[in-house]
VOTOR-622041 format. One record per residue (C-alpha): residue in one letter; x, y, z. Coordinates in pm, 1 decimal, padded with zeros to 6 digits. Each point is the difference from the previous one (the first is absolute). Example, Ala and Ser with C-alpha at 12.3 -4.5 7.8 and 13.67 -1.06 7.14 Angstrom:
   r          u          v          w
   a    01230.0   -00450.0    00780.0
   s    00137.0    00344.0   -00066.0
END
This chain:
   r          u          v          w
   m    10788.7    10590.3    07861.2
   f   -00378.2    00132.2   -00048.6
   k   -00128.5    00236.0    00253.0
   p   -00372.7    00138.9    00020.9
   e   -00004.6    00373.3   -00058.5
   g   -00292.5    00227.5   -00143.2
   i   -00378.7   -00074.3   -00057.2
   y   -00062.8   -00355.0    00071.2
   v   -00366.3   -00141.7   -00019.2
   a   -00145.8   -00210.7    00281.2
   m   -00244.4   -00167.6   -00265.8
   l   -00364.0   -00073.2    00075.4
   t   -00086.6   -00350.0   -00152.2
   s   -00297.5   -00035.2   -00234.3
   f   -00207.5   -00316.3    00055.9
   t   -00263.0   -00192.1   -00225.0
   g   -00362.5   -00054.2    00152.4
   d    00125.7   -00352.5    00089.2
   g    00280.8    00101.0    00179.6
   r    00308.6   -00053.2   -00231.7
   i    00267.0    00293.3   -00108.1
   n   -00141.5    00183.8   -00273.0
   e    00275.0   -00016.7   -00268.2
   k   -00124.5    00217.8   -00259.9
   e   -00076.4    00272.4    00264.2
   m    00349.6   -00036.7    00182.5
   r    00190.4    00040.1   -00305.7
   r   -00190.2    00336.7   -00064.9
   m    00068.6    00103.9    00313.5
   v    00368.8   -00061.6   -00043.3
   d    00015.5    00213.4   -00343.8
   f   -00215.0    00281.1    00150.0
   q    00241.5    00047.9    00288.0
   i    00311.7   -00053.4   -00180.8
   d   -00123.5    00212.9   -00290.5
   r   -00011.5    00264.7    00260.3
   g    00339.1    00023.7    00113.1
   v    00019.9   -00225.8    00323.4
   d    00313.3   -00144.1    00056.2
   g   -00091.2   -00346.4    00149.5
   l   -00258.7   -00218.5    00091.9
   f   -00100.1   -00230.0    00294.0
   p   -00238.8   -00260.8   -00032.9
   v   -00102.8   -00238.6    00241.6
   s   -00068.9    00299.5    00238.1
   s   -00195.2    00083.1    00315.0
   v   -00233.8    00222.6   -00185.3
   g   -00026.4   -00278.5   -00243.1
   e   -00162.7   -00208.5    00205.5
   s    00310.7   -00266.7   -00016.8
   i   -00151.8   -00126.3    00340.2
   h   -00297.2   -00144.3   -00185.3
   m    00197.4   -00187.2   -00284.0
   s    00112.3   -00348.1   -00023.9
   r    00400.0   -00080.4   -00044.4
   e   -00089.1   -00093.5   -00394.0
   q   -00203.1    00340.0   -00009.3
   k    00302.3    00192.4    00122.0
   v    00257.1   -00166.4   -00244.2
   v   -00238.8    00064.7   -00270.8
   l   -00028.3    00359.0    00069.7
   m    00369.7    00044.5    00026.0
   e    00014.0   -00162.9   -00347.7
   i   -00252.2    00222.7   -00177.3
   v    00168.2    00335.7    00131.8
   h    00320.1   -00111.5   -00069.3
   d   -00067.6   -00116.5   -00331.8
   q   -00213.2    00297.2   -00089.2
   s    00260.6    00272.9    00134.0
   r    00234.2   -00152.7   -00268.6
   g    00300.9    00146.5    00198.7
   r   -00096.9    00373.7   -00032.9
   v   -00003.1    00028.0    00381.5
   p    00107.1   -00215.9    00309.2
   v   -00256.6   -00256.6    00130.7
   t    00023.8   -00062.0    00403.0
   p   -00286.8   -00232.8    00090.1
   g   -00083.4   -00070.4    00364.3
   v    00095.8   -00338.5    00135.0
   g   -00136.9    00077.0    00371.6
   s   -00173.9   -00278.5    00208.1
   s   -00055.5   -00146.8    00323.0
   h    00324.3   -00260.0    00005.0
   p    00276.8    00019.4   -00185.9
   a   -00008.1   -00298.2   -00192.3
   e   -00280.1    00142.1   -00208.4
   s    00178.4    00336.1   -00056.9
   v    00339.7   -00225.7   -00124.8
   f   -00224.1   -00164.5   -00240.8
   l   -00140.4    00335.6   -00145.8
   a    00338.8    00155.0    00006.5
   k    00136.7   -00291.1   -00181.6
   r   -00238.4    00027.5   -00279.7
   a    00012.3    00370.9   -00003.4
   k    00366.7   -00033.4   -00089.9
   e   -00078.7   -00288.7   -00264.1
   i   -00246.2    00214.7   -00159.9
   g    00270.4    00283.5   -00042.3
   c   -00128.2    00253.2    00250.3
   d    00226.7    00268.2    00107.0
   g   -00071.6   -00019.6    00352.1
   i   -00223.8   -00104.2    00292.2
   v   -00190.4    00192.1    00259.0
   i   -00010.8   -00195.6    00334.6
   a   -00265.0    00087.8    00269.9
   p   -00018.9   -00113.2    00363.8
   p   -00169.6   -00325.6    00079.4
   y   -00346.3    00052.6    00123.0
   f   -00272.0   -00114.5    00219.1
   y    00213.5   -00183.5    00300.9
   p    00176.7    00275.8    00195.4
   l    00383.0   -00052.6   -00014.4
   s    00302.1    00154.2    00190.2
   q    00247.6    00227.8   -00213.4
   n    00242.1   -00303.9    00009.6
   m   -00254.6   -00258.5   -00140.0
   i   -00104.5    00281.7   -00279.5
   g    00397.2    00032.7   -00056.9
   k    00038.5   -00358.2   -00065.8
   y   -00299.2   -00001.7   -00249.9
   y    00154.6    00254.5   -00215.7
   e    00356.2   -00169.8    00039.7
   t   -00157.5   -00337.1   -00112.4
   i   -00135.9    00164.3   -00301.8
   i    00284.4    00232.2   -00115.0
   d    00257.8   -00279.8    00036.6
   a   -00202.1   -00245.4   -00196.7
   v    00028.6    00192.1   -00317.1
   e    00238.3    00233.7   -00194.0
   i   -00264.9    00304.2   -00061.9
   p   -00018.1    00360.3    00094.3
   v   -00216.0    00040.1    00293.2
   i   -00229.4    00268.9    00098.2
   i   -00081.5   -00025.5    00383.1
   y   -00360.9    00122.1    00052.0
   n   -00123.1    00161.6    00317.3
   i   -00385.8    00005.0    00034.2
   p   -00154.7    00027.6    00360.1
   l   -00332.3    00027.5   -00130.6
   f   -00002.3   -00396.9   -00089.1
   a    00312.4   -00150.5    00187.3
   q    00230.4    00082.5    00303.1
   p    00214.5    00298.1   -00062.4
   l    00371.1   -00017.5   -00061.8
   g    00229.1    00135.2    00239.4
   y    00282.9    00231.6   -00118.9
   n    00273.3   -00227.5    00139.4
   l   -00145.6   -00311.0   -00195.7
   v    00009.6    00201.1   -00317.8
   k    00349.2    00114.7    00073.0
   h    00090.8   -00367.0    00063.7
   l   -00186.3   -00121.2   -00322.0
   a    00184.6    00318.8   -00186.3
   l    00314.3   -00208.5    00027.6
   r   -00095.3   -00281.3   -00245.6
   p    00126.3    00121.6   -00336.6
   n   -00285.7   -00085.7   -00187.2
   v   -00236.0    00242.3    00221.2
   v   -00021.9    00295.7   -00253.6
   g   -00283.2    00187.0    00159.0
   m   -00298.5    00065.3    00247.9
   k   -00359.4    00061.3   -00045.2
   d   -00131.5    00174.2    00302.1
   s   -00364.8    00013.1   -00005.6
   s   -00037.5    00132.2    00381.3
   g   -00102.8    00330.4   -00123.1
   s    00208.9    00128.7    00287.5
   m    00309.6    00242.6   -00116.8
   v    00135.6   -00052.6    00345.1
   d    00041.3   -00355.3   -00080.1
   f    00095.9    00076.1   -00372.7
   l    00269.0    00207.7    00108.5
   h    00120.0   -00230.7    00315.2
   f    00027.2   -00301.0   -00258.8
   m    00223.3    00211.8   -00226.2
   d    00220.0    00128.6    00267.2
   t    00038.9   -00341.1    00165.1
   v    00077.4   -00173.9   -00301.8
   r    00243.7    00267.9   -00150.2
   p    00323.9   -00079.1    00218.8
   v   -00020.4   -00363.2   -00152.1
   k   -00125.3    00054.0   -00344.3
   e    00018.1    00354.8   -00144.3
   n   -00160.2   -00110.3   -00351.4
   m   -00321.1   -00188.0    00104.2
   n   -00320.0    00172.2   -00145.9
   f   -00294.9    00091.2    00204.8
   l   -00344.5    00022.2   -00149.7
   t   -00314.6    00124.7    00171.8
   g   -00305.0   -00215.3   -00033.2
   r   -00235.3    00268.4    00091.3
   e   -00090.9    00241.3   -00268.3
   e   -00094.8    00290.3    00236.6
   i    00358.2    00073.0    00101.5
   f    00181.5   -00068.3   -00327.2
   l    00137.9    00325.7   -00036.6
   p    00090.2    00049.9    00353.6
   c    00207.1   -00333.2   -00019.1
   l    00187.7    00101.0   -00318.0
   m    00071.0    00329.6    00204.6
   m    00177.8   -00188.7    00242.2
   g    00205.1   -00257.2   -00223.2
   g   -00262.4   -00256.6   -00098.9
   m    00034.0   -00138.1   -00349.6
   g   -00321.6   -00048.6   -00085.9
   c   -00322.1   -00141.7    00067.2
   m   -00213.3   -00333.0   -00046.7
   t   -00375.3    00051.0    00026.2
   g   -00328.6   -00064.3   -00132.5
   t   -00055.3    00334.1   -00109.6
   s    00289.6   -00001.2   -00216.0
   g   -00192.4   -00252.0   -00242.7
   i   -00337.7    00184.4    00059.2
   l    00156.0    00337.0   -00078.6
   p    00345.7   -00048.4   -00136.1
   e    00009.6    00351.2   -00188.1
   v   -00029.4    00185.6    00348.7
   m    00253.8   -00224.6    00176.2
   v    00246.1    00036.9   -00314.4
   k   -00061.0    00349.7    00016.0
   i    00062.0    00072.6    00381.4
   y    00365.9   -00208.0   -00079.7
   e    00093.8    00163.8   -00294.2
   a   -00082.9    00351.3    00152.9
   f    00187.5   -00085.0    00314.0
   l    00307.7   -00104.0   -00202.9
   k    00000.0    00312.9   -00201.1
   g   -00027.9    00189.4    00325.1
   d   -00353.7    00122.2   -00071.7
   y   -00130.3   -00054.5    00338.9
   e   -00302.7    00236.4   -00017.8
   t   -00131.3   -00197.5   -00294.0
   a    00100.2   -00374.2    00192.8
   r   -00202.7    00168.7    00318.0
   k   -00299.3    00107.8   -00222.3
   e   -00002.6   -00365.3   -00144.8
   q    00048.0   -00149.0    00341.2
   f   -00300.0    00178.7    00131.5
   s   -00219.1   -00085.2   -00290.6
   i   -00046.2   -00376.0    00077.9
   l   -00066.8    00015.6    00360.7
   s   -00364.3    00007.3   -00003.2
   a   -00037.8   -00259.2   -00247.0
   v    00245.7   -00243.9    00225.6
   r   -00226.5    00081.7    00319.9
   s   -00294.4   -00123.0   -00229.0
   m    00176.8   -00281.8   -00126.3
   f    00069.8   -00106.2    00359.4
   a   -00324.7    00051.4    00152.3
   l   -00141.9   -00343.1   -00133.1
   p    00159.1   -00326.0    00125.1
   f    00323.4   -00044.3   -00172.4
   p    00049.5   -00012.7   -00275.6
   l   -00331.5    00037.9   -00165.8
   g    00018.6    00395.4   -00017.6
   f    00322.8   -00032.6   -00214.7
   k   -00167.3   -00273.8   -00210.8
   i   -00285.5    00271.2   -00083.9
   a    00267.0    00265.2   -00089.8
   m    00182.5   -00259.1   -00248.5
   e   -00342.8   -00080.6   -00170.3
   m   -00038.3    00380.0   -00020.8
   r    00349.2   -00002.1   -00206.0
   g   -00165.5   -00259.7   -00254.8
   i    00111.4   -00349.8    00178.2
   e   -00273.9   -00256.9    00071.6
   m    00108.5   -00109.5    00362.0
   g   -00277.7   -00283.1    00042.5
   p   -00231.8   -00048.5    00288.1
   p    00115.7    00044.5    00353.9
   k    00192.2   -00330.6    00144.1
   q   -00145.7    00054.8    00352.7
   p   -00385.0   -00000.5   -00023.5
   l   -00170.3    00314.2    00145.4
   s   -00286.8    00035.3    00218.4
   n   -00332.7    00191.8   -00098.8
   a    00124.9    00297.5    00198.5
   e    00366.2   -00019.6   -00121.7
   l   -00155.4   -00011.1   -00365.2
   s   -00205.6    00292.9    00059.8
   e    00303.9    00181.6    00143.4
   y    00196.0   -00125.3   -00299.4
   e   -00237.2    00174.9   -00238.5
   t    00050.7    00333.3    00188.4
   m    00353.3   -00018.0    00028.6
   k    00040.8   -00098.2   -00376.6
   d   -00171.9    00339.3   -00083.4
   r    00249.2    00190.5    00242.1
   i    00274.5   -00161.3   -00141.1
   n   -00084.1    00081.1   -00338.9
   k   -00095.2    00339.9    00098.1
   d    00363.1    00041.2    00132.9
   l    00162.5   -00163.0   -00298.5
   d   -00197.0    00194.1   -00278.1
   p    00169.4    00331.7    00021.2
   i    00372.8   -00145.5    00040.7
   i   -00074.3   -00229.8   -00292.8
   n   -00122.5    00296.4   -00200.2
   h    00318.2    00188.0    00077.8
   i    00180.4   -00277.0   -00117.0
   k   -00187.8   -00033.0   -00336.9
   e    00023.3    00374.5   -00056.9
   g    00383.8   -00009.6    00081.7
   t   -00051.4    00298.6    00238.5
   a    00127.3    00057.3    00342.1
   v   -00212.7   -00090.4    00320.9
END
């Protein structure tokens, strides 16, 4: 059965001026990322503003990314929502389209018990025969407990977990708690800042926005790690930190969209209107992001080390 491993892109979404999915730019983005060596694509993601998409747009985005990937890498779209019926619909569409798996984030907005979150996951997992990646994202939804993840791991089609807590403590405890019941479940970090530390402790990859913006660097970290060249991996890991801080300095995910435009992909206008003060900060931070990314992109173009 498919399992996520290596460099997965949490894909940003390009929109037209009237709010539609920009198919042309999304197809260019798919090719840009695959051509630079990533191992998988995760559309309909948090950084991709799935929360702002209609059901129809989510399905259209799945279709575009799956079609353009042409089987070159696995495609695992997000299907999380605030209630399981919507997630089941999206999961079934993902399977019909031919996607390799799905990513399920916890329900958001209403506070739920761990048991209710568990039932949400079980309802979706049991409704469709497709590999499932559990998604822990405390920044936007209730955090998943270690025992809940252990319980969900017992289901045979649960093949992996994306942990975006940013906590090495949580990452290790998730792995350690699940190991007695499922040794072959893959754990990927959702935070680019701790990619190498997670690999060193047994993680199997990452699923991040920076993997789509600077795929060359993320791939280099991974390949250097696999070769045992930890010094190169360490230098490459440190090389992205300033840029990541800059991207997170704006309301999420505006900074990431600015960075993606620096790689030649048009992202369209912000989905959330900005106040005059925020527009001023946006321009200031755009300059900072450009300044942080410029040397990295130049190193990439020159084929030199950081």
